[in-house]
Structure formats: structure tokens, C-alpha cells
Backbone as numpy.savetxt, mean C-alpha at the origin, in Angstrom:
# Nx Ny Nz CAx CAy CAz Cx Cy Cz
-7.74 -41.86 34.40 -8.66 -40.63 34.14 -7.66 -39.32 34.23
-6.69 -39.19 35.32 -5.80 -37.92 35.22 -5.21 -37.85 34.11
-4.65 -39.25 33.23 -3.70 -39.11 31.99 -4.76 -38.54 30.87
-5.91 -38.95 30.87 -6.95 -38.42 30.18 -7.31 -36.81 30.04
-7.44 -36.28 31.22 -7.20 -34.98 31.45 -6.22 -34.14 31.00
-4.99 -34.74 31.41 -3.75 -34.29 31.15 -3.44 -34.02 29.42
-3.73 -35.15 28.98 -3.83 -35.07 27.30 -4.60 -34.08 26.69
-6.07 -33.81 27.25 -6.76 -32.89 26.86 -6.27 -31.46 27.03
-5.48 -31.31 28.07 -4.96 -29.85 28.44 -3.91 -29.59 27.58
-3.04 -30.78 27.25 -1.85 -30.57 26.26 -2.56 -30.07 24.93
-3.57 -30.85 24.37 -4.10 -30.61 23.11 -4.63 -29.34 22.85
-5.54 -28.75 24.03 -5.77 -27.43 24.22 -4.76 -26.29 23.95
-3.64 -26.62 24.89 -2.40 -25.37 24.74 -1.81 -25.58 23.42
-1.72 -26.81 22.74 -1.25 -26.75 21.53 -2.11 -26.17 20.47
-3.44 -26.18 20.44 -4.25 -25.60 19.69 -4.45 -23.99 19.80
-4.14 -23.61 20.97 -4.02 -22.19 21.38 -2.80 -21.54 20.70
-1.82 -22.37 20.90 -0.38 -21.74 20.46 -0.52 -21.63 18.78
-1.14 -22.65 18.23 -1.11 -22.86 16.68 -1.98 -21.68 16.14
-3.11 -21.36 17.02 -3.90 -20.14 16.24 -3.23 -18.75 16.51
-2.37 -18.66 17.32 -1.85 -17.45 17.48 -0.55 -17.27 16.42
-0.09 -18.46 16.01 0.99 -18.33 15.00 0.23 -18.02 13.62
-0.89 -18.44 13.30 -1.78 -18.39 12.19 -2.25 -16.93 12.27
-2.60 -16.36 13.06 -3.04 -15.04 13.15 -2.01 -14.02 12.73
-0.69 -14.60 13.48 0.36 -13.54 13.10 0.69 -13.61 11.83
0.85 -14.72 10.99 1.08 -14.94 9.72 -0.14 -14.24 8.79
-1.36 -14.43 9.06 -2.36 -13.75 8.41 -2.15 -12.28 8.58
-2.04 -11.80 9.58 -1.44 -10.27 9.63 -0.40 -9.79 8.78
0.59 -10.66 8.73 1.58 -10.32 7.84 1.33 -10.22 6.48
0.49 -11.21 5.95 -0.05 -11.46 4.61 -1.04 -10.18 4.30
-1.69 -9.57 5.17 -2.59 -8.44 4.73 -1.99 -7.23 5.34
-0.96 -7.26 5.81 -0.24 -5.43 6.26 -0.23 -4.77 4.95
-0.43 -3.56 5.24 -0.31 -2.32 4.00 0.88 -2.15 3.98
1.62 -1.85 2.84 3.00 -1.31 2.59 3.28 0.11 3.20
4.24 0.69 3.45 4.47 1.92 3.84 3.85 2.88 2.82
3.94 2.60 1.61 3.54 3.76 0.43 2.12 3.68 0.28
1.23 2.84 0.83 -0.15 2.62 0.73 -1.17 3.85 0.64
-0.76 4.65 1.74 -1.53 6.00 1.88 -1.18 6.92 0.56
0.05 6.69 0.20 0.44 7.67 -0.82 -0.15 7.23 -2.38
-0.08 5.90 -2.43 -0.64 5.30 -3.59 -1.98 5.41 -3.83
-2.86 5.49 -2.65 -4.19 5.97 -2.81 -4.58 7.37 -3.22
-3.72 8.19 -2.67 -3.67 9.63 -2.97 -3.37 9.76 -4.53
-2.31 9.03 -4.90 -1.95 9.27 -6.41 -2.99 8.68 -7.28
-3.76 7.78 -7.03 -4.94 7.11 -7.73 -6.08 8.21 -7.70
-6.22 8.68 -6.55 -7.40 9.78 -6.40 -7.30 11.03 -7.25
-5.97 11.44 -7.16 -5.70 12.67 -7.83 -5.52 12.56 -9.35
-5.16 11.53 -9.68 -5.13 10.96 -11.00 -6.53 10.94 -11.83
-7.52 10.34 -10.85 -8.88 9.92 -11.36 -9.56 11.47 -11.55
-9.08 12.36 -10.68 -9.66 13.74 -11.02 -9.26 14.45 -11.93
-7.75 14.36 -12.32 -7.45 14.95 -13.25 -7.69 14.42 -14.95
-8.07 13.09 -14.56 -8.43 12.47 -16.22 -9.79 11.73 -15.79
-10.85 12.50 -15.77 -12.17 12.22 -15.62 -12.76 10.90 -16.31
-12.18 10.94 -17.53 -12.96 9.88 -18.62 -12.03 8.52 -18.70
-11.05 8.61 -17.93 -10.00 7.43 -18.11 -10.11 6.45 -16.98
-9.98 5.34 -17.39 -10.04 4.20 -16.28 -8.42 3.89 -16.07
-8.33 3.74 -14.51 -6.92 3.48 -14.21 -6.66 1.93 -14.23
-5.87 1.41 -15.14 -5.85 -0.14 -15.09 -4.68 -0.76 -14.40
-3.81 0.02 -13.76 -2.67 -0.56 -13.03 -1.92 0.70 -12.47
-1.09 0.25 -11.65 0.02 1.30 -11.12 1.19 0.54 -10.24
2.16 1.18 -10.52 3.49 0.65 -9.89 4.23 1.68 -8.77
4.58 1.28 -7.68 5.50 2.13 -6.81 6.81 2.32 -7.36
7.16 3.28 -7.63 8.56 3.36 -8.08 9.73 4.11 -6.87
9.16 4.23 -5.77 10.21 4.36 -4.70 9.99 5.68 -4.10
10.86 5.73 -3.17 10.97 6.95 -2.18 12.35 7.74 -2.53
12.22 9.18 -2.75 13.58 9.79 -2.70 13.51 10.78 -1.73
14.53 10.83 -0.69 14.68 11.64 0.25 15.05 13.13 -0.19
14.51 14.22 0.37 14.90 15.46 0.03 15.42 16.33 1.26
16.00 17.58 0.81 16.11 18.28 2.13 15.12 18.96 2.96
15.34 19.25 4.25 14.23 19.87 4.97 13.18 18.82 5.41
13.60 17.63 5.77 12.65 16.84 6.27 11.68 16.35 5.39
11.86 16.35 3.95 10.79 16.03 3.08 11.33 14.75 2.31
10.34 14.35 1.58 10.70 13.13 0.86 9.75 13.08 -0.55
10.06 12.55 -1.54 8.93 12.36 -2.60 8.89 10.86 -2.91
7.37 10.55 -3.12 7.10 9.11 -3.51 6.65 9.26 -4.80
7.05 8.29 -5.64 6.98 8.07 -6.92 6.26 6.93 -7.47
5.07 7.33 -8.22 4.37 6.21 -8.77 4.15 6.44 -10.45
3.97 5.09 -10.93 3.51 5.06 -12.39 2.14 4.56 -12.61
1.45 5.16 -13.26 -0.15 4.69 -13.55 -0.47 4.45 -14.78
-0.92 3.52 -15.34 -1.40 3.23 -16.69 -3.19 3.43 -16.76
-3.50 4.39 -17.78 -4.86 4.64 -17.84 -5.16 4.25 -19.29
-6.70 4.10 -19.29 -7.18 3.75 -20.56 -8.55 4.47 -20.93
-8.49 5.08 -21.89 -9.62 5.91 -22.51 -10.12 4.92 -24.02
-11.26 5.38 -24.42 -11.76 4.83 -25.61 -10.76 4.92 -26.67
-10.02 6.26 -26.71 -9.12 6.45 -27.90 -7.83 5.80 -27.58
-7.15 5.81 -26.34 -5.83 5.38 -26.22 -5.59 4.79 -24.71
-4.48 4.30 -24.68 -3.82 3.86 -23.45 -2.46 4.76 -23.18
-2.18 5.19 -22.06 -0.95 5.90 -21.69 -0.65 5.84 -20.21
0.52 6.31 -19.93 1.06 6.16 -18.75 1.15 7.75 -18.21
1.08 7.83 -16.75 1.26 8.98 -16.28 2.22 8.72 -14.96
3.17 9.73 -14.83 4.14 9.53 -13.36 3.42 10.76 -12.36
3.35 10.04 -11.39 2.80 10.93 -10.08 3.96 11.00 -8.94
4.49 12.26 -8.68 5.20 12.57 -7.73 4.54 13.13 -6.58
4.67 12.77 -5.39 4.00 13.23 -4.27 4.94 13.85 -3.22
5.18 14.98 -2.90 6.25 15.51 -2.01 5.47 15.52 -0.47
6.28 15.04 0.38 5.58 14.96 1.70 6.53 15.46 2.80
6.03 15.91 3.92 6.89 16.54 5.11 6.89 15.11 5.92
7.76 14.66 6.15 8.17 13.21 6.61 7.83 13.40 8.21
8.00 14.49 8.68 7.72 14.70 10.42 6.28 14.55 10.41
5.44 15.47 9.69 4.13 15.23 10.03 3.23 14.23 9.06
4.00 13.75 7.97 3.34 12.78 7.29 2.22 13.40 6.40
2.30 14.47 5.82 1.45 15.29 5.11 1.95 15.46 3.60
0.91 15.57 2.82 1.38 15.87 1.26 1.46 17.51 1.06
2.62 17.82 0.58 2.69 19.25 0.27 2.53 19.48 -1.03
2.88 18.45 -2.28 2.65 18.84 -3.29 2.43 17.75 -4.26
1.65 17.64 -5.14 1.36 16.59 -6.12 1.49 17.02 -7.51
2.48 16.24 -8.08 2.66 16.44 -9.64 2.36 15.33 -10.49
1.58 15.60 -11.54 1.15 14.40 -12.48 1.63 14.82 -14.05
2.40 13.89 -14.41 3.04 14.23 -15.74 2.60 13.18 -16.72
1.96 13.35 -17.78 1.61 12.35 -18.96 2.64 11.89 -19.63
3.03 10.83 -19.71 3.99 10.35 -20.70 3.58 10.25 -22.10
4.45 10.39 -23.06 4.10 10.05 -24.55 4.38 8.78 -24.99
């Protein structure tokens, strides 16, 4: 009888430990990258600038540190209209201390 209770306790403890590992792994799978906030902003601003176009894809091109506690986040977006497909490069200048956008530049690529 005591052996049976001990075995059940061991199985319960093992199952609890296993569920904690799974939730940590699942959290890692669904964690947002550090540039996600700026990617969303790049998509929103590009949608405003190009009303009739649909954004088909985007690529994060990296962060460039600037002087004065600023940085630039760079994105490449691909858009499609009825007439053509084209790319735009979006640069977002941010104040790193406050994590706020200062300037957004959108340049259409030929």
C-alpha cells in the first residue's frame, strides 16, 4: 500500500516537472523578436502611404546604432497592386532610451 502511494507521488511530480518544461519551450517558440514593435509600425505606415497596395511580405534588415542614444531599424516590404509588384525600404529612427519612434522614412525601390 505504501509503495503504491509512493509510486503515485513520483508520477505526479514527474508530470508536473514535464509540464513546466513544455510551457517554457512553448513560450520560447511564441516569443516576439525585439524588432516586432517596429515591424508592425513599418507595416502600418506603409499601408497608409500606399492605400491600394497589399503588403505581401517583409524582411527585417537589422538595426544600425546612431549617435545620441538613437538607432535605426531597417525593413524591406514587398507590395502588390493590380498593375505591379514593387519593394519599399522603411527606416525607423528610434530613441533607444525611451523606445519611441522619432522619424519614419519610406523609399520606393525601382
